[in-house]
C-alpha positions in Angstrom: -44.0 43.8 2.4 -46.7 42.3 0.5 -48.4 39.0 1.6 -46.9 37.1 -1.2 -43.4 38.6 0.0 -44.2 37.5 3.4 -45.1 34.2 2.5 -42.5 33.8 0.3 -40.0 34.7 3.1 -41.7 32.6 6.1 -42.4 29.2 4.2 -41.3 29.2 0.4 -37.7 30.3 0.6 -36.2 26.7 1.8 -38.8 24.8 0.3 -37.7 26.4 -2.8 -34.1 25.6 -2.3 -34.8 22.2 -1.4 -36.7 21.7 -4.3 -34.2 23.0 -6.5 -31.5 20.8 -5.1 -33.6 17.5 -5.7 -34.6 18.2 -9.2 -31.4 19.2 -10.0 -29.9 15.8 -8.6 -33.3 14.0 -10.0 -32.1 15.3 -13.6 -28.9 14.6 -13.5 -29.7 10.9 -12.9 -31.7 10.9 -15.4 -28.8 11.9 -17.6 -27.0 8.8 -16.4 -29.1 6.6 -18.9 -32.4 6.3 -17.7 -33.1 2.7 -16.3 -29.8 1.9 -15.3 -29.1 -1.9 -15.7 -27.4 -1.9 -12.1 -31.2 -1.2 -10.8 -30.5 2.0 -8.8 -31.2 4.8 -11.1 -34.7 4.3 -11.4 -35.7 3.9 -7.6 -33.3 6.6 -6.8 -35.6 9.1 -9.5 -38.5 8.0 -7.8 -37.3 8.4 -4.2 -36.7 11.8 -5.4 -39.6 12.7 -7.1 -41.7 11.5 -3.8 -39.4 13.7 -2.0 -40.4 17.0 -4.0 -43.9 15.5 -3.8 -44.4 15.4 -0.1 -41.9 19.1 0.3 -44.9 20.6 -1.7 -47.5 19.4 0.3 -45.3 20.2 3.3 -45.5 24.1 2.5 -49.1 23.8 1.7 -50.1 22.3 5.0 -47.7 25.0 6.3 -49.6 28.2 4.4 -52.8 27.0 4.8 -52.6 26.6 8.5 -50.5 30.0 8.9 -53.3 32.1 6.9 -56.5 30.1 7.9 -57.0 28.9 4.4 -58.7 25.3 6.0 -62.1 25.9 5.4 -63.1 24.4 8.2 -62.4 20.8 9.7 -63.2 19.2 6.8 -60.7 21.2 4.5 -58.4 20.4 7.4 -58.9 16.7 7.4 -58.2 16.8 3.8 -55.0 18.9 3.8 -53.5 17.1 6.6 -54.6 13.6 4.7 -52.9 14.9 1.9 -49.3 15.6 3.6 -49.6 12.3 5.6 -50.5 10.1 2.1 -46.9 12.1 0.7 -45.2 10.9 3.6 -45.9 7.6 3.4 -45.5 7.2 -0.3 -42.3 8.8 0.2 -41.3 6.2 2.9 -42.7 3.5 0.5 -40.3 4.5 -2.4 -37.5 4.5 -0.1 -38.5 0.8 0.9 -38.1 0.1 -3.0 -35.0 1.5 -3.4 -33.6 -0.5 -0.6 -35.0 -3.4 -2.3 -33.1 -2.3 -5.7 -29.8 -1.3 -3.9 -29.5 -4.9 -2.2 -31.2 -6.6 -5.6 -33.1 -8.4 -3.1 -37.3 -9.1 -3.5 -37.4 -11.4 -0.2 -40.5 -12.7 1.1 -40.5 -11.4 4.1 -39.9 -8.0 3.2 -42.0 -7.9 0.5 -45.0 -9.3 3.1 -43.7 -6.6 6.0 -44.2 -4.2 3.2 -47.6 -5.2 2.4 -48.6 -5.4 6.3 -47.6 -1.6 6.3 -49.9 -0.9 2.9 -52.8 -2.9 5.2 -51.6 -0.9 8.3 -52.1 2.3 6.3 -54.9 1.5 4.7 -56.5 0.9 8.2 -55.4 4.6 9.7 -57.2 5.9 6.8 -60.2 4.5 7.4 -60.4 5.1 10.8 -59.2 9.0 10.1 -62.1 9.5 7.8 -64.5 7.5 10.3 -63.8 9.6 13.6 -63.7 13.0 11.6 -65.2 15.5 14.2 -64.6 13.3 16.8 -61.3 14.8 18.2 -59.8 11.6 18.3 -57.5 12.4 15.6 -57.7 16.0 15.0 -58.9 18.4 17.8 -59.5 21.9 18.2 -58.1 24.3 21.2 -59.8 27.1 23.1 -58.2 29.3 21.3 -60.0 27.9 18.1 -56.4 26.3 16.9 -56.3 22.7 15.3 -54.2 20.7 17.2 -53.4 16.8 16.4 -55.7 14.3 18.8 -54.4 11.0 20.7 -54.9 8.8 17.9 -52.5 11.1 15.3 -49.8 8.9 16.8 -51.3 5.5 14.5 -50.0 8.3 10.9 -46.3 7.8 12.8 -46.9 4.2 13.6 -47.6 3.7 9.6 -45.0 5.9 8.3 -42.3 5.0 10.9 -42.5 1.3 11.2 -40.9 0.6 7.7 -38.3 3.1 8.4 -37.7 1.9 11.7 -37.1 -2.1 10.0 -34.9 -1.0 7.7 -32.9 0.7 10.5 -32.8 -2.4 12.5 -32.1 -4.5 9.2 -29.2 -2.1 8.4 -27.6 -1.8 11.8 -27.6 -5.3 12.3 -25.8 -6.1 8.4 -23.4 -3.0 8.9 -22.1 -5.3 12.2 -22.8 -8.6 10.5 -19.6 -10.1 8.4 -22.1 -12.3 6.6 -23.1 -8.8 5.0 -19.6 -7.4 4.6 -19.5 -6.9 0.4 -23.1 -4.3 1.4 -21.6 -2.4 4.7 -21.3 0.5 2.3 -24.8 0.5 0.9 -26.4 -0.2 4.5 -24.0 3.3 5.6 -25.8 5.3 3.0 -29.5 3.8 4.0 -28.5 4.3 7.8 -27.3 8.3 7.0 -30.7 9.1 5.7 -33.2 7.4 8.2 -30.9 8.7 10.9 -30.8 12.5 9.3 -34.3 12.4 8.2 -36.0 11.3 11.1 -34.0 13.0 13.3 -34.7 16.6 11.4 -38.4 15.2 11.8 -38.3 14.5 15.8 -36.8 18.6 16.2 -39.3 20.2 13.6 -42.1 19.2 16.0 -40.3 21.6 18.3 -39.0 24.2 16.0 -42.0 24.7 13.6 -40.7 27.4 11.9 -37.2 26.3 11.2 -38.3 23.8 8.5 -35.5 21.8 9.8 -37.3 18.1 8.3 -36.6 20.1 4.9 -33.2 20.5 5.5 -32.7 17.3 7.0 -34.7 15.4 4.1 -32.4 17.4 1.4 -29.6 16.0 2.8 -30.8 12.3 3.2 -31.4 12.7 -0.5 -28.1 14.2 -1.6 -26.8 10.7 0.3 -28.9 8.9 -1.6 -28.0 10.2 -5.0 -24.0 10.4 -3.8 -24.3 7.0 -3.0 -26.1 5.9 -6.6 -23.7 7.9 -8.5 -20.9 6.4 -6.7 -22.9 2.8 -7.7 -23.0 4.0 -11.0 -19.0 5.0 -11.4 -17.7 1.7 -9.2 -20.0 -0.8 -10.0 -20.4 -3.0 -13.9 -23.6 -2.0 -15.6 -24.8 -5.5 -16.2 -24.0 -8.0 -13.2 -24.0 -5.0 -10.4 -20.2 -6.4 -9.8 -17.8 -3.9 -8.7 -16.0 -2.9 -11.8 -12.5 -2.7 -12.7 -11.9 1.0 -11.0 -12.7 -0.2 -8.1 -10.9 -3.5 -8.1 -7.9 -1.6 -8.7 -8.9 0.7 -5.9 -9.2 -2.3 -3.6 -6.2 -3.7 -4.8 -3.9 -0.6 -4.1 -5.8 -0.3 -0.3 -4.8 -3.7 0.2 -1.2 -3.5 -0.5 -0.6 -0.2 2.0 -2.0 -2.7 4.7 -0.1 -5.7 6.4 -2.7 -8.0 6.0 -2.6 -11.6 4.3 -4.8 -11.4 1.2 -5.2 -13.2 -2.3 -6.7 -12.3 -5.4 -8.4 -15.3 -7.2 -9.6 -15.1 -11.1 -12.0 -16.6 -13.1 -12.8 -17.3 -16.5 -15.9 -18.8 -17.7 -15.6 -22.1 -19.7 -16.9 -22.0 -23.3 -18.2 -18.5 -23.2 -17.9 -17.5 -26.8 -19.6 -21.3 -27.7 -22.6 -19.9 -25.7 -22.6 -16.2 -27.5 -22.5 -18.0 -31.0 -25.0 -20.9 -30.1 -27.5 -19.5 -27.8 -27.1 -15.7 -28.6 -25.7 -12.5 -26.8 -28.5 -12.3 -24.8 -28.0 -15.9 -23.1 -24.5 -15.0 -22.7 -25.2 -11.8 -20.6 -27.5 -14.1 -18.7 -24.8 -16.3 -18.0 -22.5 -13.5 -16.8 -25.4 -12.4 -14.3 -26.1 -15.6 -13.0 -22.2 -16.5 -12.8 -22.0 -13.1 -10.6 -24.9 -13.8 -8.6 -23.0 -16.8 -7.7 -19.7 -14.9 -6.6 -21.6 -12.5 -4.6 -22.9 -15.1 -2.8 -19.8 -17.2 -1.9 -18.5 -13.7 -0.8 -21.0 -13.5 2.0 -19.4 -14.2 5.4 -16.4 -13.8 4.2 -13.8 -10.3 3.9 -14.1 -11.0 0.3 -15.4 -8.8 -2.6 -16.5 -9.9 -6.2 -15.3 -8.0 -9.5 -16.2 -7.7 -13.2 -13.1 -6.6 -15.2 -14.5 -7.3 -18.6 -15.6 -10.0 -20.6 -16.3 -13.4 -18.9 -13.0 -12.5 -16.4 -13.9 -12.1 -12.9 -12.0 -11.5 -9.9 -12.5 -11.8 -6.0 -10.0 -10.2 -3.4 -10.0 -12.2 -0.3 -8.6 -11.3 3.2 -7.5 -14.0 5.5 -9.2 -14.1 8.1 -7.7 -17.1 10.2 -4.0 -18.7 10.0 -5.1 -20.8 7.7 -5.1 -18.9 4.2 -5.1 -22.6 2.3 -8.0 -23.6 3.8 -10.2 -20.3 3.5 -9.3 -20.0 -0.2 -10.7 -24.3 -0.9 -13.6 -23.5 1.0 -14.8 -20.7 -1.0 -13.7 -22.6 -3.9 -15.6 -25.7 -3.0 -18.6 -23.0 -2.4 -18.4 -21.7 -5.8 -18.3 -25.1 -7.4 -21.5 -26.1 -5.0 -23.6 -23.4 -6.3 -22.5 -23.3 -9.9 -23.3 -27.3 -9.5 -27.0 -26.4 -8.1 -27.9 -23.8 -10.6 -26.8 -26.2 -13.8 -29.2 -28.6 -12.2 -32.1 -25.6 -10.9 -32.2 -23.9 -14.3 -32.6 -25.4 -17.4 -30.7 -23.0 -19.3 -29.5 -25.7 -22.3 -25.4 -25.4 -20.8 -23.6 -25.8 -17.7 -21.9 -22.5 -16.3 -18.3 -23.5 -15.1 -15.3 -22.0 -14.8 -11.2 -21.7 -14.8 -9.5 -20.4 -11.3 -5.9 -18.7 -10.7 -4.5 -17.6 -7.7 -2.2 -15.2 -6.7 -1.0 -13.9 -3.4 -1.1 -10.2 -2.5 2.4 -8.9 -1.8 3.2 -5.5 -1.2 6.7 -6.0 -3.4 4.6 -6.1 -6.1 2.3 -3.9 -8.2 -1.3 -4.3 -9.0 -0.7 -5.4 -12.4 1.8 -7.4 -11.5 -0.2 -9.6 -8.6 -3.0 -9.6 -11.7 -0.7 -10.9 -14.4 0.5 -13.4 -11.6 -3.4 -15.1 -11.0 -4.2 -15.0 -14.8 -1.4 -16.8 -15.5 -1.9 -19.3 -12.9 -5.3 -19.6 -14.6 -4.5 -20.4 -17.9 -2.2 -23.0 -16.4 -5.0 -24.8 -14.9 -7.4 -24.2 -17.7 -4.4 -25.8 -19.9 -4.1 -28.4 -17.3 -8.0 -29.3 -17.6 -8.0 -29.8 -21.3 
């Protein structure tokens, strides 16, 4: 077997397969319309790109070390440093993807990531300052390179963001306040567990390239989660769409738990469009969607946009007093709208008519929607 054939069989076969899968997934996402308005497509593409770059450096490190192509201590330090940079870049883009998934730019999360950047920079400075001292890289009696005691600092810089996200997602997955985000948290947890588990076992079975397998599986989890979001969520507001509304209603109808469908229709939406333009109309829809999403937190509820200015919430009853729970969420939405109108000088006030329809196993999805709409229009007429 030629040298190239040996290198391909031992070091390139699995990485090429992993790269092919990731690149094809990235191309498929780009065909969904580039910068998808719900904010997840581009971050997912960046995560896949950084994963592909990491695989390249993973393979280069493996080949250079195996065939003694590192050209001394400085060569080993350089390749090892580029490998760690690629790993940290992948972690950072994953963190950014989580930002986009939950539509948050929280100050705490930003400061935490800044702290991680500072830590990585500090480790980089120490790494080059201690080059040749054996603290980061040592040479065994057999003349082989090995990791020194301070090499653990790389793991701290690279795994700290993952650990923070894992703790947050575990807490959110179990906490009723984050009920509407459980699916997204589940995908993030799977990525973290699979990739970090594969990285752990990769150290024990170096020739098996388990890290590449785990990374490919993790990236595909993110890919399917992103495509699922594209299919099931409204591109403008990020709320679930009509397809998901109908699916969730059918699921509720098959259960014995009490639930209710709440319909919303924005007041004067056509006037907002005609007076301020369609961009202002889109902004009004986004603001109202944010209010509904925030009001659903802490409740057995999900918000949906069916189309235009028509919104719905499916809410399950967690107590024996369904009326009180309905009054609570309606009052919460009204309060949030009042605060929004006072806080943001947008030239108009956001208000909405509300209609209710209890879920009934004897009725169809269409019948319950129609009942909620009828109640909404009766309430709207009574207010005029």
